[in-house]
N, C-alpha and C positions, 0 to 999 in steps of 0.2 A: 376580367374585362366584361362590362355589360353596357347595354344601350340605355341612353337617357335622353329626355327632351330638354332642349336648351333654348332660351329666348335671350337674344343679345340686342340691347337697345343702345345705339350710339347717337349722341347729340353733339352737334357742333354749334357753338355760339357764333352767329354771323356778324353781329355788329354791337356797338356800345349800347344800343337800345334793348338788347337782350333777345333779338329775334333768333330763332333756332331752326336748324335743319335736323330732323330726326329720321333715323332709319331703324327698322325693327326686323330682325332675322329670327325666324323660328326654324329649328333644325333638329335632327337627331344626331347624337354624337356617341362615340364609344367613351366609356369612363373607366379609369383604373386608378387605384391608390398605390403609391410607391412607398408609403411609410412617412414621407415628409411632404408630399404634395399630391393633389388630384390632377390627372392628365385627361383632358378632353380632346378628341380628334374629330373633326367634322369637315365636310366638303362645303365650299362656298357655293353660292347660287347666282343666278342672273340678277337678283335683287341687289346684291352688293357689287354688281358689275365685275365680279371676279370668278365667274363660272369656270369650273375646272381646277381652281386652286384648292389646296388643302390647308387647313389651319389647325395648329396644335396650341392649346392653352395649358400651361403648367401653373397651377394655382397653389401657392403657398399661403400660410397665414399672414405673412408680412409683405408678399410681393406676387406679381403675376408676370409670366413671360409668355408672350404671344409670338409664334413663329408662323409666318405665311410662306407657303411654297407653291410655285407655279409661275404663271405669267407675271403676277405681282408678288414679289418676294421681299421680306424684311424680317427683322427680329426686333420686337419692342419689349422693353422691361419697364414695369411700373412698380415703384417702391416709394412710399411716402417720403417727401422732402428730398428725393434723389433725382438726378438727371441721368439720362443715357442717350447715346447717339448711335446711329447706324445708317446704312445705305438702303434706300428704297428703290428697288428695281422694278421698272414698268416697261411695257412695249414702247413707250415714248422716250425712254432714257432713264438714267439713274439720278437720284437726288439724295443729297445729304439731309438727314432728318434727325431732330433731337426731341426728347421728351422730358418734361419736368413734371413729376407727379405731385399734385397738391393734396389729394385725399385718396387713401386706400382703405376701404372698409371691407372686412371679411366676415361673412355671416353664414358659413357652411357648417353643417353638422358632421358627425363622424362618418356619415354615409356619402357625403359630398352633395347633399341637397341644401338648397338655400340660395343665397345671392352674394355677389361681389359688386361693390360700387367703386368706380375709379373716376377721379376728376384730374385732368392734366392739361398741360400746354404742349402744343406741337410747334416746333420752330423749323420751317423749311429753308434750307440753304443758309441758315444764320440770319434770315431777314424776316420773312412773314411769320406771324405768330397767331395761333388760334387757341381758344379754350374748348376743350372737348370733355364729354362724359361718356362712360360706358357702364351699363348695368347688365350683369350676366345672371340670369335666373336659371337654376338647374333643378329639375324635378326627378 
């Protein structure tokens, strides 16, 4: 297990005109390779409004599993052309949340350096739907 620098950029498409809300997180994470995936563990910060939470990314060649633990808790799975659903737990209540992965591009080398790009739809409670993007850069 070693330390690595990670930059995570999340973008939410706000409207049909293509206006975006972008958040960038720079953090240090622990990285390990299990033989079939890279695992990154990092602490959330006040930037993500989740200070005190811990996040684990399990990055496979064909999918990513994101597990958030703490005040805000959920498990998100991203695999191209697949949907997943889970409960999103917050201090304000629990919400049903679904994900439909549109694009999953894996550009990591054998050391776990590179990037992962994900474009997906989030459906809250079966009604409200937004398009989002995540870029994870690992050095």
